[in-house]
N, CA, C and O atoms as a GROMACS GRO file, in nm:
protein
  304
    1UNK      N    1   0.387  -0.986   1.264
    1UNK     CA    2   0.290  -0.891   1.312
    1UNK      C    3   0.353  -0.752   1.306
    1UNK      O    4   0.470  -0.735   1.339
    2UNK      N    5   0.275  -0.654   1.262
    2UNK     CA    6   0.326  -0.519   1.247
    2UNK      C    7   0.251  -0.425   1.339
    2UNK      O    8   0.128  -0.426   1.342
    3UNK      N    9   0.322  -0.346   1.413
    3UNK     CA   10   0.261  -0.246   1.499
    3UNK      C   11   0.296  -0.108   1.448
    3UNK      O   12   0.414  -0.076   1.432
    4UNK      N   13   0.196  -0.027   1.423
    4UNK     CA   14   0.216   0.110   1.378
    4UNK      C   15   0.265   0.190   1.497
    4UNK      O   16   0.200   0.189   1.602
    5UNK      N   17   0.376   0.260   1.486
    5UNK     CA   18   0.431   0.333   1.599
    5UNK      C   19   0.355   0.461   1.631
    5UNK      O   20   0.369   0.515   1.741
    6UNK      N   21   0.274   0.512   1.536
    6UNK     CA   22   0.199   0.634   1.560
    6UNK      C   23   0.058   0.606   1.610
    6UNK      O   24   0.000   0.688   1.680
    7UNK      N   25   0.004   0.493   1.576
    7UNK     CA   26  -0.133   0.456   1.616
    7UNK      C   27  -0.127   0.318   1.678
    7UNK      O   28  -0.024   0.252   1.674
    8UNK      N   29  -0.236   0.277   1.734
    8UNK     CA   30  -0.242   0.143   1.788
    8UNK      C   31  -0.304   0.048   1.687
    8UNK      O   32  -0.390  -0.033   1.721
    9UNK      N   33  -0.261   0.059   1.563
    9UNK     CA   34  -0.312  -0.026   1.456
    9UNK      C   35  -0.222  -0.148   1.445
    9UNK      O   36  -0.100  -0.135   1.438
   10UNK      N   37  -0.281  -0.262   1.444
   10UNK     CA   38  -0.208  -0.387   1.430
   10UNK      C   39  -0.254  -0.455   1.303
   10UNK      O   40  -0.374  -0.476   1.282
   11UNK      N   41  -0.159  -0.489   1.217
   11UNK     CA   42  -0.194  -0.556   1.092
   11UNK      C   43  -0.109  -0.681   1.079
   11UNK      O   44   0.014  -0.675   1.081
   12UNK      N   45  -0.176  -0.794   1.065
   12UNK     CA   46  -0.105  -0.919   1.043
   12UNK      C   47  -0.092  -0.949   0.894
   12UNK      O   48  -0.006  -1.028   0.855
   13UNK      N   49  -0.176  -0.888   0.812
   13UNK     CA   50  -0.175  -0.912   0.668
   13UNK      C   51  -0.235  -0.791   0.600
   13UNK      O   52  -0.304  -0.710   0.662
   14UNK      N   53  -0.208  -0.779   0.472
   14UNK     CA   54  -0.268  -0.671   0.394
   14UNK      C   55  -0.409  -0.711   0.354
   14UNK      O   56  -0.433  -0.826   0.318
   15UNK      N   57  -0.504  -0.618   0.361
   15UNK     CA   58  -0.643  -0.649   0.326
   15UNK      C   59  -0.657  -0.688   0.178
   15UNK      O   60  -0.573  -0.652   0.096
   16UNK      N   61  -0.762  -0.761   0.147
   16UNK     CA   62  -0.789  -0.802   0.008
   16UNK      C   63  -0.880  -0.704  -0.064
   16UNK      O   64  -0.869  -0.688  -0.185
   17UNK      N   65  -0.969  -0.638   0.008
   17UNK     CA   66  -1.058  -0.540  -0.053
   17UNK      C   67  -0.973  -0.427  -0.113
   17UNK      O   68  -0.891  -0.368  -0.043
   18UNK      N   69  -0.992  -0.396  -0.242
   18UNK     CA   70  -0.906  -0.298  -0.309
   18UNK      C   71  -0.904  -0.160  -0.244
   18UNK      O   72  -0.797  -0.101  -0.229
   19UNK      N   73  -1.019  -0.108  -0.204
   19UNK     CA   74  -1.023   0.026  -0.143
   19UNK      C   75  -0.952   0.027  -0.008
   19UNK      O   76  -0.881   0.122   0.024
   20UNK      N   77  -0.971  -0.078   0.069
   20UNK     CA   78  -0.905  -0.085   0.200
   20UNK      C   79  -0.756  -0.111   0.183
   20UNK      O   80  -0.675  -0.058   0.259
   21UNK      N   81  -0.719  -0.191   0.083
   21UNK     CA   82  -0.577  -0.215   0.055
   21UNK      C   83  -0.507  -0.086   0.017
   21UNK      O   84  -0.400  -0.055   0.069
   22UNK      N   85  -0.567  -0.009  -0.075
   22UNK     CA   86  -0.509   0.119  -0.116
   22UNK      C   87  -0.494   0.211   0.006
   22UNK      O   88  -0.388   0.270   0.027
   23UNK      N   89  -0.598   0.222   0.085
   23UNK     CA   90  -0.596   0.307   0.203
   23UNK      C   91  -0.486   0.263   0.301
   23UNK      O   92  -0.413   0.347   0.354
   24UNK      N   93  -0.476   0.133   0.324
   24UNK     CA   94  -0.377   0.081   0.418
   24UNK      C   95  -0.235   0.105   0.370
   24UNK      O   96  -0.150   0.152   0.446
   25UNK      N   97  -0.209   0.072   0.244
   25UNK     CA   98  -0.074   0.091   0.189
   25UNK      C   99  -0.037   0.238   0.191
   25UNK      O  100   0.072   0.275   0.234
   26UNK      N  101  -0.128   0.324   0.144
   26UNK     CA  102  -0.097   0.466   0.141
   26UNK      C  103  -0.074   0.522   0.281
   26UNK      O  104   0.015   0.605   0.300
   27UNK      N  105  -0.153   0.477   0.378
   27UNK     CA  106  -0.135   0.523   0.515
   27UNK      C  107   0.000   0.480   0.571
   27UNK      O  108   0.071   0.561   0.631
   28UNK      N  109   0.036   0.355   0.551
   28UNK     CA  110   0.162   0.306   0.605
   28UNK      C  111   0.282   0.377   0.542
   28UNK      O  112   0.382   0.401   0.610
   29UNK      N  113   0.272   0.411   0.415
   29UNK     CA  114   0.380   0.486   0.351
   29UNK      C  115   0.377   0.633   0.393
   29UNK      O  116   0.483   0.691   0.418
   30UNK      N  117   0.261   0.692   0.399
   30UNK     CA  118   0.248   0.833   0.439
   30UNK      C  119   0.299   0.855   0.581
   30UNK      O  120   0.368   0.953   0.608
   31UNK      N  121   0.265   0.764   0.671
   31UNK     CA  122   0.305   0.777   0.811
   31UNK      C  123   0.448   0.729   0.835
   31UNK      O  124   0.493   0.721   0.949
   32UNK      N  125   0.517   0.698   0.726
   32UNK     CA  126   0.658   0.659   0.727
   32UNK      C  127   0.686   0.533   0.807
   32UNK      O  128   0.794   0.516   0.863
   33UNK      N  129   0.587   0.444   0.811
   33UNK     CA  130   0.611   0.313   0.871
   33UNK      C  131   0.708   0.234   0.783
   33UNK      O  132   0.787   0.154   0.832
   34UNK      N  133   0.699   0.258   0.653
   34UNK     CA  134   0.787   0.195   0.555
   34UNK      C  135   0.836   0.303   0.461
   34UNK      O  136   0.765   0.399   0.434
   35UNK      N  137   0.959   0.287   0.412
   35UNK     CA  138   1.015   0.390   0.325
   35UNK      C  139   0.990   0.363   0.177
   35UNK      O  140   1.022   0.447   0.092
   36UNK      N  141   0.934   0.246   0.144
   36UNK     CA  142   0.907   0.215   0.004
   36UNK      C  143   0.798   0.107  -0.004
   36UNK      O  144   0.772   0.035   0.092
   37UNK      N  145   0.738   0.099  -0.121
   37UNK     CA  146   0.640  -0.007  -0.144
   37UNK      C  147   0.707  -0.144  -0.132
   37UNK      O  148   0.647  -0.239  -0.081
   38UNK      N  149   0.830  -0.152  -0.177
   38UNK     CA  150   0.903  -0.280  -0.171
   38UNK      C  151   0.924  -0.326  -0.027
   38UNK      O  152   0.904  -0.443   0.004
   39UNK      N  153   0.963  -0.234   0.062
   39UNK     CA  154   0.986  -0.274   0.202
   39UNK      C  155   0.855  -0.312   0.270
   39UNK      O  156   0.851  -0.403   0.352
   40UNK      N  157   0.746  -0.241   0.237
   40UNK     CA  158   0.616  -0.274   0.291
   40UNK      C  159   0.575  -0.415   0.246
   40UNK      O  160   0.532  -0.496   0.328
   41UNK      N  161   0.589  -0.443   0.116
   41UNK     CA  162   0.552  -0.574   0.063
   41UNK      C  163   0.636  -0.684   0.125
   41UNK      O  164   0.584  -0.792   0.156
   42UNK      N  165   0.764  -0.659   0.144
   42UNK     CA  166   0.853  -0.758   0.206
   42UNK      C  167   0.803  -0.793   0.347
   42UNK      O  168   0.802  -0.909   0.386
   43UNK      N  169   0.763  -0.690   0.423
   43UNK     CA  170   0.716  -0.712   0.560
   43UNK      C  171   0.589  -0.798   0.565
   43UNK      O  172   0.567  -0.870   0.662
   44UNK      N  173   0.506  -0.788   0.461
   44UNK     CA  174   0.381  -0.863   0.457
   44UNK      C  175   0.388  -0.984   0.363
   44UNK      O  176   0.286  -1.043   0.330
   45UNK      N  177   0.510  -1.018   0.322
   45UNK     CA  178   0.532  -1.136   0.238
   45UNK      C  179   0.450  -1.131   0.108
   45UNK      O  180   0.388  -1.230   0.070
   46UNK      N  181   0.452  -1.017   0.042
   46UNK     CA  182   0.382  -0.996  -0.084
   46UNK      C  183   0.480  -0.940  -0.186
   46UNK      O  184   0.581  -0.880  -0.149
   47UNK      N  185   0.450  -0.958  -0.312
   47UNK     CA  186   0.532  -0.903  -0.419
   47UNK      C  187   0.475  -0.769  -0.463
   47UNK      O  188   0.354  -0.758  -0.485
   48UNK      N  189   0.559  -0.666  -0.476
   48UNK     CA  190   0.508  -0.536  -0.520
   48UNK      C  191   0.433  -0.543  -0.654
   48UNK      O  192   0.328  -0.481  -0.668
   49UNK      N  193   0.485  -0.618  -0.749
   49UNK     CA  194   0.419  -0.624  -0.879
   49UNK      C  195   0.283  -0.692  -0.869
   49UNK      O  196   0.190  -0.656  -0.942
   50UNK      N  197   0.270  -0.789  -0.781
   50UNK     CA  198   0.140  -0.855  -0.758
   50UNK      C  199   0.036  -0.754  -0.712
   50UNK      O  200  -0.077  -0.753  -0.760
   51UNK      N  201   0.075  -0.669  -0.618
   51UNK     CA  202  -0.017  -0.568  -0.565
   51UNK      C  203  -0.047  -0.463  -0.672
   51UNK      O  204  -0.162  -0.422  -0.687
   52UNK      N  205   0.055  -0.420  -0.745
   52UNK     CA  206   0.034  -0.321  -0.852
   52UNK      C  207  -0.062  -0.376  -0.957
   52UNK      O  208  -0.154  -0.306  -1.001
   53UNK      N  209  -0.042  -0.500  -0.999
   53UNK     CA  210  -0.128  -0.560  -1.100
   53UNK      C  211  -0.272  -0.576  -1.050
   53UNK      O  212  -0.367  -0.544  -1.121
   54UNK      N  213  -0.286  -0.623  -0.928
   54UNK     CA  214  -0.419  -0.642  -0.868
   54UNK      C  215  -0.494  -0.509  -0.861
   54UNK      O  216  -0.610  -0.500  -0.900
   55UNK      N  217  -0.426  -0.406  -0.812
   55UNK     CA  218  -0.494  -0.278  -0.795
   55UNK      C  219  -0.516  -0.207  -0.928
   55UNK      O  220  -0.613  -0.133  -0.943
   56UNK      N  221  -0.429  -0.229  -1.026
   56UNK     CA  222  -0.453  -0.170  -1.158
   56UNK      C  223  -0.581  -0.226  -1.217
   56UNK      O  224  -0.659  -0.154  -1.279
   57UNK      N  225  -0.603  -0.356  -1.197
   57UNK     CA  226  -0.725  -0.420  -1.244
   57UNK      C  227  -0.849  -0.363  -1.173
   57UNK      O  228  -0.960  -0.370  -1.226
   58UNK      N  229  -0.829  -0.307  -1.055
   58UNK     CA  230  -0.940  -0.251  -0.975
   58UNK      C  231  -0.950  -0.099  -0.989
   58UNK      O  232  -1.033  -0.036  -0.923
   59UNK      N  233  -0.865  -0.039  -1.075
   59UNK     CA  234  -0.879   0.104  -1.102
   59UNK      C  235  -0.780   0.195  -1.032
   59UNK      O  236  -0.801   0.316  -1.026
   60UNK      N  237  -0.671   0.139  -0.979
   60UNK     CA  238  -0.571   0.218  -0.910
   60UNK      C  239  -0.433   0.192  -0.970
   60UNK      O  240  -0.402   0.080  -1.011
   61UNK      N  241  -0.351   0.297  -0.976
   61UNK     CA  242  -0.214   0.281  -1.026
   61UNK      C  243  -0.116   0.337  -0.924
   61UNK      O  244  -0.150   0.426  -0.845
   62UNK      N  245   0.005   0.283  -0.928
   62UNK     CA  246   0.110   0.327  -0.838
   62UNK      C  247   0.176   0.452  -0.895
   62UNK      O  248   0.215   0.453  -1.012
   63UNK      N  249   0.187   0.557  -0.815
   63UNK     CA  250   0.258   0.678  -0.851
   63UNK      C  251   0.390   0.679  -0.776
   63UNK      O  252   0.394   0.701  -0.655
   64UNK      N  253   0.497   0.655  -0.849
   64UNK     CA  254   0.630   0.655  -0.786
   64UNK      C  255   0.664   0.794  -0.735
   64UNK      O  256   0.726   0.810  -0.630
   65UNK      N  257   0.621   0.896  -0.809
   65UNK     CA  258   0.649   1.034  -0.771
   65UNK      C  259   0.585   1.068  -0.636
   65UNK      O  260   0.649   1.130  -0.551
   66UNK      N  261   0.461   1.027  -0.617
   66UNK     CA  262   0.391   1.057  -0.493
   66UNK      C  263   0.400   0.945  -0.390
   66UNK      O  264   0.359   0.962  -0.275
   67UNK      N  265   0.455   0.832  -0.431
   67UNK     CA  266   0.471   0.716  -0.344
   67UNK      C  267   0.338   0.675  -0.281
   67UNK      O  268   0.326   0.657  -0.160
   68UNK      N  269   0.236   0.660  -0.371
   68UNK     CA  270   0.106   0.616  -0.326
   68UNK      C  271   0.027   0.562  -0.445
   68UNK      O  272   0.057   0.591  -0.560
   69UNK      N  273  -0.074   0.482  -0.412
   69UNK     CA  274  -0.168   0.438  -0.514
   69UNK      C  275  -0.271   0.548  -0.533
   69UNK      O  276  -0.316   0.610  -0.436
   70UNK      N  277  -0.309   0.571  -0.659
   70UNK     CA  278  -0.404   0.674  -0.694
   70UNK      C  279  -0.505   0.616  -0.791
   70UNK      O  280  -0.473   0.521  -0.863
   71UNK      N  281  -0.625   0.670  -0.794
   71UNK     CA  282  -0.722   0.624  -0.894
   71UNK      C  283  -0.670   0.653  -1.034
   71UNK      O  284  -0.608   0.757  -1.058
   72UNK      N  285  -0.694   0.563  -1.126
   72UNK     CA  286  -0.652   0.585  -1.264
   72UNK      C  287  -0.718   0.714  -1.312
   72UNK      O  288  -0.838   0.735  -1.294
   73UNK      N  289  -0.639   0.801  -1.374
   73UNK     CA  290  -0.686   0.930  -1.418
   73UNK      C  291  -0.644   1.043  -1.323
   73UNK      O  292  -0.640   1.159  -1.362
   74UNK      N  293  -0.612   1.007  -1.199
   74UNK     CA  294  -0.564   1.104  -1.101
   74UNK      C  295  -0.422   1.072  -1.059
   74UNK      O  296  -0.379   1.104  -0.948
   75UNK      N  297  -0.348   1.007  -1.149
   75UNK     CA  298  -0.216   0.957  -1.114
   75UNK      C  299  -0.103   1.048  -1.159
   75UNK      O  300   0.013   1.007  -1.157
   76UNK      N  301  -0.133   1.169  -1.197
   76UNK     CA  302  -0.029   1.263  -1.241
   76UNK      C  303   0.046   1.322  -1.123
   76UNK      O  304   0.137   1.403  -1.141
   0.00000   0.00000   0.00000
């Protein structure tokens, strides 16, 4: 179970809906709950490449530079 230290958000698992997954991952990284996509995935027992592949199929790509998922075409 993960408790966000800045909000009272409790997440037991990462959402399956692509838009909510992108929002959740980006929020957790932005709010510095996790320092990398890899550490976030480890905490939720998921593989980073699995999430990258799933979201790429749904129109989002990982930007290492910005440390967030972005819509394809806005990933610069």
